[in-house]
Z-matrix of the N, CA and C atoms (Angstrom, degrees):
N
C 1 1.451
C 2 1.532 1 109.03
N 3 1.316 2 117.27 1 131.23
C 4 1.455 3 122.98 2 -179.74
C 5 1.521 4 109.17 3 -94.02
N 6 1.313 5 116.30 4 105.84
C 7 1.460 6 120.84 5 -178.09
C 8 1.527 7 109.73 6 -90.45
N 9 1.330 8 115.85 7 131.18
C 10 1.469 9 120.26 8 179.26
C 11 1.522 10 110.64 9 -67.90
N 12 1.311 11 115.55 10 142.23
C 13 1.450 12 120.67 11 174.39
C 14 1.522 13 109.53 12 -68.88
N 15 1.333 14 115.44 13 148.11
C 16 1.459 15 121.16 14 179.75
C 17 1.523 16 109.32 15 -100.07
N 18 1.339 17 115.65 16 128.23
C 19 1.456 18 120.43 17 177.33
C 20 1.524 19 109.46 18 -120.65
N 21 1.318 20 114.63 19 148.34
C 22 1.460 21 122.37 20 177.83
C 23 1.520 22 106.50 21 -119.95
N 24 1.304 23 116.59 22 126.76
C 25 1.453 24 122.31 23 -179.71
C 26 1.515 25 109.44 24 -98.13
N 27 1.341 26 116.73 25 116.66
C 28 1.458 27 117.48 26 174.09
C 29 1.529 28 108.08 27 -76.35
N 30 1.292 29 117.42 28 176.31
C 31 1.467 30 122.81 29 -172.08
C 32 1.523 31 112.73 30 -64.77
N 33 1.319 32 117.85 31 -27.39
C 34 1.467 33 120.02 32 -178.98
C 35 1.524 34 112.39 33 -64.07
N 36 1.322 35 117.41 34 -30.61
C 37 1.469 36 120.06 35 -174.81
C 38 1.531 37 111.92 36 -66.47
N 39 1.322 38 120.60 37 -56.50
C 40 1.471 39 117.78 38 177.23
C 41 1.533 40 112.47 39 -62.12
N 42 1.328 41 117.71 40 -30.22
C 43 1.459 42 120.05 41 177.76
C 44 1.529 43 111.49 42 -59.43
N 45 1.317 44 117.01 43 -37.34
C 46 1.463 45 120.04 44 -177.55
C 47 1.525 46 113.11 45 -77.45
N 48 1.313 47 118.03 46 -6.46
C 49 1.473 48 119.18 47 170.66
C 50 1.529 49 110.32 48 -62.09
N 51 1.327 50 116.53 49 -24.86
C 52 1.464 51 122.40 50 -174.03
C 53 1.528 52 111.96 51 -123.99
N 54 1.330 53 117.09 52 25.17
C 55 1.469 54 121.88 53 -176.64
C 56 1.530 55 109.58 54 -89.52
N 57 1.317 56 115.76 55 75.21
C 58 1.459 57 120.84 56 -177.14
C 59 1.524 58 111.75 57 -63.14
N 60 1.318 59 117.76 58 -21.14
C 61 1.459 60 121.43 59 178.04
C 62 1.535 61 112.03 60 -82.81
N 63 1.327 62 117.08 61 -3.38
C 64 1.462 63 122.89 62 177.73
C 65 1.529 64 108.94 63 -136.28
N 66 1.344 65 116.55 64 70.19
C 67 1.468 66 120.33 65 -170.86
C 68 1.526 67 115.24 66 -59.72
N 69 1.336 68 118.91 67 -32.51
C 70 1.466 69 119.72 68 -179.51
C 71 1.527 70 111.25 69 -67.67
N 72 1.333 71 116.47 70 -46.52
C 73 1.468 72 119.58 71 178.75
C 74 1.526 73 110.44 72 -67.85
N 75 1.318 74 117.13 73 -35.85
C 76 1.455 75 120.83 74 178.17
C 77 1.534 76 109.88 75 -62.48
N 78 1.311 77 117.16 76 -43.28
C 79 1.467 78 121.09 77 -179.79
C 80 1.529 79 111.13 78 -64.18
N 81 1.323 80 116.99 79 -43.87
C 82 1.463 81 120.86 80 178.40
C 83 1.532 82 110.00 81 -62.16
N 84 1.324 83 116.53 82 -44.02
C 85 1.464 84 121.18 83 -178.85
C 86 1.523 85 110.92 84 -64.42
N 87 1.319 86 117.41 85 -43.15
C 88 1.460 87 120.61 86 177.23
C 89 1.523 88 110.95 87 -62.49
N 90 1.324 89 116.57 88 -40.63
C 91 1.465 90 121.59 89 176.88
C 92 1.531 91 110.20 90 -59.76
N 93 1.337 92 116.42 91 -45.11
C 94 1.465 93 120.61 92 178.17
C 95 1.525 94 111.16 93 -57.76
N 96 1.316 95 116.61 94 -48.03
C 97 1.462 96 120.19 95 -177.44
C 98 1.527 97 111.95 96 -66.81
N 99 1.311 98 117.00 97 -44.09
C 100 1.467 99 120.82 98 -175.61
C 101 1.528 100 111.90 99 -72.97
N 102 1.325 101 117.29 100 -44.27
C 103 1.457 102 120.40 101 -171.05
C 104 1.524 103 115.55 102 -99.30
N 105 1.336 104 117.53 103 -10.76
C 106 1.462 105 119.00 104 -178.17
C 107 1.524 106 113.36 105 -127.50
N 108 1.331 107 117.43 106 -41.66
C 109 1.468 108 119.41 107 -179.08
C 110 1.526 109 110.86 108 -80.70
N 111 1.329 110 117.19 109 -48.62
C 112 1.467 111 119.96 110 -178.20
C 113 1.538 112 112.24 111 -57.38
N 114 1.348 113 119.39 112 -45.89
C 115 1.470 114 118.82 113 178.29
C 116 1.530 115 113.75 114 -82.29
N 117 1.319 116 117.39 115 9.94
C 118 1.472 117 123.43 116 176.43
C 119 1.535 118 113.39 117 58.69
N 120 1.323 119 116.14 118 40.27
C 121 1.466 120 120.23 119 173.37
C 122 1.533 121 108.41 120 -60.70
N 123 1.313 122 115.38 121 -39.66
C 124 1.457 123 122.72 122 175.99
C 125 1.519 124 108.67 123 -113.91
N 126 1.301 125 115.72 124 156.10
C 127 1.456 126 120.31 125 171.37
C 128 1.530 127 105.96 126 -88.89
N 129 1.316 128 116.78 127 110.88
C 130 1.466 129 122.36 128 -168.20
C 131 1.522 130 111.62 129 -103.31
N 132 1.343 131 114.89 130 137.86
C 133 1.463 132 121.40 131 -176.35
C 134 1.527 133 111.37 132 -133.49
N 135 1.315 134 114.17 133 155.29
C 136 1.461 135 123.80 134 163.64
C 137 1.528 136 105.61 135 -132.17
N 138 1.327 137 115.65 136 178.19
C 139 1.467 138 120.00 137 178.25
C 140 1.519 139 109.42 138 -132.84
N 141 1.314 140 116.98 139 171.55
C 142 1.458 141 119.81 140 174.17
C 143 1.530 142 113.21 141 -57.65
N 144 1.326 143 117.79 142 -23.95
C 145 1.465 144 121.06 143 177.48
C 146 1.528 145 110.16 144 -64.24
N 147 1.320 146 116.87 145 -41.14
C 148 1.466 147 121.24 146 177.79
C 149 1.528 148 109.63 147 -62.04
N 150 1.315 149 116.57 148 -46.21
C 151 1.472 150 120.70 149 179.77
C 152 1.528 151 110.30 150 -62.03
N 153 1.322 152 116.96 151 -41.76
C 154 1.471 153 120.41 152 179.33
C 155 1.523 154 111.07 153 -62.22
N 156 1.319 155 117.23 154 -40.28
C 157 1.467 156 120.04 155 177.92
C 158 1.532 157 110.94 156 -65.33
N 159 1.314 158 116.46 157 -42.86
C 160 1.465 159 119.76 158 178.80
C 161 1.527 160 110.66 159 -65.52
N 162 1.325 161 116.74 160 -37.61
C 163 1.471 162 120.58 161 178.42
C 164 1.528 163 112.44 162 -60.68
N 165 1.324 164 117.59 163 -21.94
C 166 1.464 165 121.50 164 177.72
C 167 1.534 166 112.88 165 -78.71
N 168 1.329 167 117.05 166 -7.93
C 169 1.461 168 121.46 167 179.61
C 170 1.523 169 109.26 168 -62.80
N 171 1.309 170 116.18 169 125.69
C 172 1.473 171 121.60 170 -176.54
C 173 1.528 172 112.41 171 -71.06
N 174 1.333 173 116.52 172 -38.27
C 175 1.461 174 122.32 173 -177.73
C 176 1.537 175 109.53 174 -75.88
N 177 1.328 176 116.52 175 113.99
C 178 1.473 177 121.25 176 -177.01
C 179 1.520 178 112.76 177 -59.58
N 180 1.326 179 117.17 178 -41.67
C 181 1.470 180 120.43 179 -179.31
C 182 1.520 181 111.19 180 -65.87
N 183 1.328 182 116.38 181 -43.63
C 184 1.469 183 119.97 182 179.16
C 185 1.527 184 110.41 183 -63.30
N 186 1.334 185 116.39 184 -42.96
C 187 1.467 186 120.78 185 178.64
C 188 1.531 187 110.24 186 -58.98
N 189 1.317 188 116.55 187 -47.86
C 190 1.472 189 120.71 188 -179.67
C 191 1.530 190 111.13 189 -63.05
N 192 1.323 191 116.53 190 -40.26
C 193 1.463 192 121.11 191 179.28
C 194 1.527 193 110.59 192 -62.83
N 195 1.326 194 116.30 193 -44.58
C 196 1.467 195 120.04 194 179.66
C 197 1.525 196 111.56 195 -64.92
N 198 1.319 197 116.92 196 -43.79
C 199 1.472 198 119.66 197 179.20
C 200 1.526 199 111.70 198 -64.48
N 201 1.310 200 116.70 199 -32.60
C 202 1.460 201 121.22 200 179.34
C 203 1.531 202 112.09 201 -66.40
N 204 1.326 203 117.37 202 -26.72
C 205 1.467 204 121.21 203 178.78
C 206 1.527 205 110.20 204 -55.22
N 207 1.325 206 116.66 205 -39.51
C 208 1.460 207 120.26 206 -175.69
C 209 1.527 208 112.49 207 -73.80
N 210 1.327 209 116.41 208 -19.42
C 211 1.461 210 120.60 209 175.02
C 212 1.525 211 110.24 210 -84.65
N 213 1.322 212 115.66 211 -35.95
C 214 1.474 213 121.50 212 -176.03
C 215 1.530 214 112.33 213 -72.64
N 216 1.318 215 116.54 214 -34.25
C 217 1.462 216 121.48 215 -177.23
C 218 1.521 217 110.06 216 -110.16
N 219 1.325 218 115.80 217 163.13
C 220 1.461 219 121.51 218 -178.97
C 221 1.523 220 109.31 219 -83.13
N 222 1.328 221 115.41 220 83.84
C 223 1.465 222 121.36 221 -179.30
C 224 1.523 223 107.32 222 -127.13
N 225 1.319 224 115.13 223 121.71
C 226 1.459 225 121.14 224 -176.00
C 227 1.529 226 111.10 225 -90.25
N 228 1.307 227 115.21 226 147.55
C 229 1.467 228 121.53 227 173.64
C 230 1.530 229 107.91 228 -88.01
N 231 1.320 230 116.97 229 122.64
C 232 1.464 231 120.33 230 175.26
C 233 1.520 232 109.22 231 -71.21
N 234 1.298 233 115.62 232 136.63
C 235 1.459 234 118.23 233 171.94
C 236 1.519 235 106.87 234 -119.94
N 237 1.309 236 114.80 235 155.26
C 238 1.453 237 118.79 236 179.86
C 239 1.511 238 109.41 237 -148.10
N 240 1.314 239 113.17 238 153.97
C 241 1.468 240 120.25 239 -178.88
C 242 1.525 241 109.73 240 -72.28
N 243 1.319 242 115.70 241 169.38
C 244 1.469 243 120.88 242 177.19
C 245 1.534 244 109.86 243 -60.71
N 246 1.336 245 116.64 244 -40.58
C 247 1.467 246 120.56 245 178.85
C 248 1.531 247 110.35 246 -63.69
N 249 1.331 248 117.30 247 -42.00
C 250 1.476 249 120.47 248 177.50
C 251 1.525 250 110.60 249 -65.40
N 252 1.316 251 116.86 250 -39.29
C 253 1.462 252 120.78 251 178.77
C 254 1.526 253 111.07 252 -60.10
N 255 1.308 254 117.07 253 -42.01
C 256 1.467 255 121.81 254 177.86
C 257 1.528 256 109.81 255 -65.15
N 258 1.329 257 116.27 256 -44.64
C 259 1.469 258 120.87 257 179.69
C 260 1.539 259 111.05 258 -62.99
N 261 1.321 260 116.69 259 -40.45
C 262 1.470 261 121.58 260 177.43
C 263 1.524 262 109.86 261 -61.42
N 264 1.318 263 116.85 262 -47.08
C 265 1.470 264 121.30 263 -179.85
C 266 1.524 265 110.63 264 -60.98
N 267 1.318 266 117.00 265 -44.91
C 268 1.466 267 121.08 266 -179.08
C 269 1.529 268 111.41 267 -64.41
N 270 1.336 269 116.85 268 -41.83
C 271 1.461 270 120.36 269 179.19
C 272 1.528 271 110.76 270 -66.75
N 273 1.318 272 117.30 271 -41.27
C 274 1.470 273 120.87 272 176.97
C 275 1.527 274 110.29 273 -59.46
N 276 1.303 275 116.47 274 -41.37
C 277 1.470 276 120.45 275 178.88
C 278 1.526 277 111.17 276 -64.28
N 279 1.328 278 117.50 277 -33.08
C 280 1.475 279 121.25 278 177.06
C 281 1.529 280 110.40 279 -65.37
N 282 1.352 281 117.25 280 -39.25
C 283 1.470 282 119.65 281 177.87
C 284 1.524 283 110.67 282 -62.55
N 285 1.320 284 115.51 283 -36.09
C 286 1.468 285 120.20 284 179.49
C 287 1.533 286 110.10 285 -74.62
N 288 1.337 287 117.50 286 -46.78
C 289 1.471 288 121.45 287 179.29
C 290 1.519 289 111.45 288 -56.55
N 291 1.330 290 116.64 289 -36.38
C 292 1.460 291 121.86 290 -178.10
C 293 1.533 292 112.55 291 -89.87
N 294 1.321 293 115.48 292 10.72
C 295 1.461 294 123.35 293 174.69
C 296 1.532 295 113.45 294 58.19
N 297 1.320 296 115.53 295 31.47
C 298 1.460 297 120.41 296 173.40
C 299 1.524 298 108.60 297 -82.02
N 300 1.326 299 114.83 298 -40.25
C 301 1.464 300 122.56 299 177.34
C 302 1.529 301 107.28 300 -121.02
N 303 1.342 302 117.62 301 136.37
C 304 1.474 303 119.54 302 179.43
C 305 1.530 304 111.96 303 -62.86
N 306 1.312 305 114.91 304 149.55
C 307 1.468 306 122.20 305 -177.67
C 308 1.532 307 112.05 306 -55.15
N 309 1.317 308 117.34 307 -36.64
C 310 1.470 309 121.03 308 -177.40
C 311 1.524 310 112.90 309 -80.07
N 312 1.323 311 117.93 310 1.01
C 313 1.465 312 121.94 311 -177.94
C 314 1.535 313 111.19 312 -115.74
N 315 1.332 314 115.39 313 48.12
C 316 1.462 315 120.64 314 -178.87
C 317 1.527 316 111.78 315 -55.54
N 318 1.323 317 118.12 316 -39.65
C 319 1.473 318 120.13 317 -179.16
C 320 1.527 319 110.86 318 -58.44
N 321 1.331 320 117.79 319 -39.63
C 322 1.469 321 120.25 320 178.49
C 323 1.528 322 110.67 321 -63.91
N 324 1.324 323 116.39 322 -42.65
C 325 1.469 324 120.32 323 177.22
C 326 1.527 325 110.60 324 -63.17
N 327 1.324 326 116.40 325 -38.82
C 328 1.471 327 120.29 326 178.23
C 329 1.526 328 111.11 327 -65.44
N 330 1.335 329 117.73 328 -40.48
C 331 1.475 330 119.91 329 178.06
C 332 1.532 331 110.20 330 -56.18
N 333 1.329 332 116.15 331 -46.22
C 334 1.466 333 120.04 332 -179.60
C 335 1.531 334 110.15 333 -63.81
N 336 1.315 335 116.61 334 -49.50
C 337 1.470 336 120.93 335 -176.88
C 338 1.531 337 111.43 336 -60.55
N 339 1.313 338 116.77 337 -41.31
C 340 1.472 339 120.66 338 178.08
C 341 1.520 340 109.97 339 -58.73
N 342 1.330 341 116.32 340 -45.84
C 343 1.469 342 120.15 341 -178.96
C 344 1.525 343 111.90 342 -63.60
N 345 1.321 344 116.77 343 -39.55
C 346 1.464 345 120.65 344 179.82
C 347 1.529 346 110.18 345 -66.71
N 348 1.306 347 116.96 346 -49.21
C 349 1.470 348 121.14 347 -176.59
C 350 1.532 349 111.37 348 -67.04
N 351 1.327 350 117.06 349 -36.08
C 352 1.470 351 120.84 350 -176.60
C 353 1.531 352 113.44 351 -92.34
N 354 1.337 353 118.13 352 1.91
C 355 1.467 354 120.78 353 175.11
C 356 1.518 355 114.17 354 69.81
N 357 1.315 356 116.73 355 36.60
C 358 1.468 357 121.45 356 178.05
C 359 1.528 358 108.29 357 -78.43
N 360 1.332 359 116.98 358 141.29
C 361 1.463 360 120.98 359 -178.34
C 362 1.528 361 112.91 360 -77.08
N 363 1.349 362 115.77 361 -43.31
C 364 1.464 363 120.56 362 -175.59
C 365 1.521 364 111.52 363 -134.06
N 366 1.333 365 116.00 364 126.69
C 367 1.451 366 121.59 365 168.19
C 368 1.527 367 104.44 366 -92.63
N 369 1.326 368 116.68 367 118.64
C 370 1.460 369 121.88 368 -175.50
C 371 1.521 370 108.91 369 -104.24
N 372 1.343 371 115.81 370 126.91
C 373 1.455 372 120.60 371 -174.91
C 374 1.526 373 110.45 372 -154.41
N 375 1.318 374 115.23 373 149.57
C 376 1.461 375 121.61 374 169.87
C 377 1.527 376 110.12 375 -95.80
N 378 1.316 377 118.32 376 4.95
C 379 1.462 378 122.48 377 -176.98
C 380 1.534 379 109.30 378 -85.67
N 381 1.327 380 116.11 379 89.50
C 382 1.464 381 120.64 380 -179.00
C 383 1.527 382 112.27 381 -68.41
N 384 1.310 383 116.38 382 -34.91
C 385 1.470 384 120.44 383 -173.47
C 386 1.530 385 112.46 384 -66.70
N 387 1.336 386 117.17 385 -44.34
C 388 1.459 387 119.69 386 -173.45
C 389 1.524 388 114.71 387 -110.31
N 390 1.335 389 117.98 388 -14.08
C 391 1.461 390 118.09 389 -175.65
C 392 1.528 391 113.56 390 -131.60
N 393 1.309 392 117.48 391 -68.31
C 394 1.469 393 122.10 392 -169.48
C 395 1.523 394 113.36 393 -81.00
N 396 1.305 395 115.01 394 69.86
C 397 1.459 396 119.07 395 169.45
C 398 1.521 397 108.26 396 -150.64
N 399 1.297 398 115.20 397 149.55
C 400 1.465 399 120.99 398 -171.42
C 401 1.524 400 112.33 399 -61.92
N 402 1.326 401 117.44 400 -32.25
C 403 1.463 402 119.76 401 179.91
C 404 1.529 403 111.40 402 -66.25
N 405 1.337 404 116.21 403 -44.30
C 406 1.477 405 119.52 404 176.92
C 407 1.523 406 109.81 405 -63.29
N 408 1.329 407 115.63 406 -46.05
C 409 1.461 408 119.38 407 -178.42
C 410 1.526 409 110.90 408 -58.14
N 411 1.315 410 117.46 409 -44.43
C 412 1.464 411 120.35 410 -179.99
C 413 1.521 412 112.01 411 -65.35
N 414 1.321 413 117.24 412 -40.24
C 415 1.461 414 120.18 413 178.48
C 416 1.526 415 111.27 414 -65.85
N 417 1.335 416 116.82 415 -39.09
C 418 1.470 417 121.36 416 176.14
C 419 1.526 418 109.71 417 -62.23
N 420 1.330 419 116.72 418 -47.56
C 421 1.470 420 120.39 419 -179.31
C 422 1.525 421 111.55 420 -60.18
N 423 1.329 422 116.60 421 -42.90
C 424 1.460 423 120.43 422 -179.67
C 425 1.522 424 111.16 423 -62.79
N 426 1.328 425 117.44 424 -47.46
C 427 1.461 426 120.38 425 178.94
C 428 1.523 427 110.59 426 -64.44
N 429 1.321 428 116.67 427 -43.18
C 430 1.466 429 119.59 428 178.76
C 431 1.530 430 110.49 429 -56.97
N 432 1.322 431 116.05 430 -44.05
C 433 1.465 432 121.03 431 -179.96
C 434 1.529 433 110.14 432 -61.06
N 435 1.333 434 115.82 433 -45.25
C 436 1.469 435 120.16 434 179.38
C 437 1.523 436 111.54 435 -61.51
N 438 1.322 437 117.06 436 -32.74
C 439 1.465 438 122.00 437 -178.29
C 440 1.532 439 112.62 438 -88.53
N 441 1.326 440 117.05 439 -0.59
C 442 1.458 441 120.80 440 177.29
C 443 1.517 442 115.35 441 92.71
N 444 1.324 443 117.30 442 8.41
C 445 1.465 444 120.86 443 177.48
C 446 1.517 445 108.72 444 -92.36
N 447 1.321 446 116.89 445 116.28
C 448 1.461 447 121.67 446 -174.52
C 449 1.529 448 113.49 447 -102.21
N 450 1.313 449 116.72 448 1.70
C 451 1.469 450 119.79 449 -179.60
C 452 1.527 451 110.17 450 -67.11
N 453 1.318 452 117.10 451 131.75
C 454 1.467 453 122.98 452 -177.72
C 455 1.528 454 110.66 453 -91.10
N 456 1.305 455 117.03 454 78.85
C 457 1.457 456 122.47 455 177.51
C 458 1.522 457 109.73 456 -77.14
N 459 1.325 458 116.16 457 133.44
C 460 1.468 459 121.47 458 170.48
C 461 1.521 460 107.43 459 -105.38
N 462 1.330 461 116.51 460 140.74
C 463 1.463 462 122.84 461 178.57
C 464 1.519 463 105.91 462 -116.23
N 465 1.334 464 116.37 463 111.19
C 466 1.463 465 120.65 464 -169.08
C 467 1.530 466 111.96 465 -136.66
N 468 1.316 467 115.28 466 168.56
C 469 1.461 468 121.11 467 173.96
C 470 1.523 469 109.37 468 -88.95
N 471 1.328 470 117.73 469 163.78
C 472 1.455 471 119.83 470 176.15
C 473 1.536 472 113.10 471 -56.71
N 474 1.311 473 117.00 472 -36.09
C 475 1.465 474 121.16 473 -179.07
C 476 1.529 475 111.81 474 -58.34
N 477 1.320 476 116.42 475 -36.20
C 478 1.462 477 120.54 476 -178.38
C 479 1.526 478 113.14 477 -72.69
N 480 1.305 479 117.78 478 -13.48
C 481 1.471 480 121.86 479 -177.84
C 482 1.517 481 113.31 480 -88.89
N 483 1.305 482 116.50 481 -20.24
C 484 1.456 483 119.36 482 -170.28
C 485 1.515 484 111.18 483 -86.10
N 486 1.322 485 115.17 484 116.14
C 487 1.467 486 122.81 485 -179.73
C 488 1.516 487 107.46 486 -127.92
N 489 1.312 488 114.73 487 114.74
C 490 1.456 489 119.60 488 -178.74
C 491 1.527 490 112.59 489 -93.45
N 492 1.326 491 116.75 490 5.95
C 493 1.463 492 120.54 491 176.69
C 494 1.517 493 113.33 492 68.50
N 495 1.301 494 117.14 493 23.08
C 496 1.470 495 120.74 494 -178.49
C 497 1.508 496 109.87 495 -87.64
């Protein structure tokens, strides 16, 4: 049986669908949504953290447009038990305590923790500074290992996900 890989889209990914000031990233992101997410090549997820970040968008039209993306494409909302929610919060705090993620970027730490606890294969982000870079990924893996989490989460950009089988 061929099981689809699970991907988690942080808030930066849907934002770049409409990043007219960054046409290259916008094109890659649109390609990902049209050719990989829409046909369900991957099993795609977001979490309440993504929705909370989008809800902070000041522009009502932009907020509505971003929220509509999740209705238009096959993207599932992750749910978790109260015990998982506590574990996610505690793990996110460990990333901050260990200075892997800055204190003011709790949402980024939560994105990682959610993926680890829920067994997601790829956290997809355009956030190079706090998420999608090999140094952060290695530091996350090392801390996870020390804490007993053996799940091999990869933190990548949308470009790294697209495989046309050529």
